[in-house]
N, C-alpha and C positions, 0 to 999 in steps of 0.2 A: 755626525758623529764626533765625538772629542778623539783624538788621537788616531783617527782613522788613516789607514795606509792607502795611498795612491799610487803604489808602485809593487811590483813582483820581484821578490829576491829569488835569484837562480843561483842554487847551490849545487845542482846537478852538474853543471857545465864544467869543461876542463878550467875554464875562467871564471870566476864567480862575476855575476853580472846583475843590473838593476834595469828593469823596463819600466819608465815611467809611463803609463798608459793614461794619465791624467796629468796634463802640464801644469807644474807648480806656478803659483801667481807671484812668489818672490825668490830671489835667487837663494836665500839661506835655506829654504826647504829643499831646493834642488841639491844644494851641496850637502846637506844633511842625509837626503835619501841616497844620493850618488855615492857618498862615502862609504857605503856599505860595500861598494866593490873592492875597496883596498884595505880589506882587514889583515891584520897581521903581517904587515909588509907585502902582502900579495897585490898583484895588479889585475884589474876587471875593467869591464865595459859597461857603461851606462848607456841605455837607448831611450831616446825621448821621442815619443809619437805626439804628433800635432797635425790640427787642420790648418787650412789656409787662413782661418780666422785668427788663430793663434800665433802666426808668424812674428808679429811684433812683440808678443811675450817672449817668444824664443830668443829673438834677437836681444831684447832686453838682458835676459839671462845670460847670454854670451857676453855681452858688453859688461854688465855687473861682475860676473864671476872671472872674466879674463880667459875664457876658453873659445874654441872655435869648433863647432859641430860638423861633422862630415855628413853631408845631406844624401840619402839615397832615396829612391822611390819606394812604393809599395811593390812586393814581389808579382811577377806576372804570373797568371793563371798556370801557364805551362811550367813555371818554375816549382810553384806549390805541387802540381800534380807529379812531376818528376821526383821531387824530394819525399813526398807522401809514397809513392811506389817503391822508392828505394828502401825507405824504412820499413815498409810492409814485406818486403821481399826479405831483408835482413832478419826481421822476426820469424818469418815462416821457416828460413833455414834453419833457426835454432832449435825448431820443434824436432822432437826425437822420431825417426823415420816410422818406427811402429804406431806412434801415435797419429803421424800425418795420414797413414793408411787408413785408419778408421773414418777419416773425413774426407777421404777422396772417392 
């Protein structure tokens, strides 16, 4: 696909961000996509997901762009379950009491 995006723009977060779910093959593409995090003088976060096979490409991007990525591992199952249950609880608490009784 011509012009196909390989990242997700996050505009609903407090800080605008970009998640690169497919590692760019060249630094210019990474900079272009990540530049969406800093529109109108705002700061944001770019997240780059990569596999072990892509570590070399990720390091080349670091070198060529002159940045240093903070590496974190994938979330643990327990962390995902906790975050999901907290999110679901918050949504349930927003349901009007009379409507909630219909479903209980």
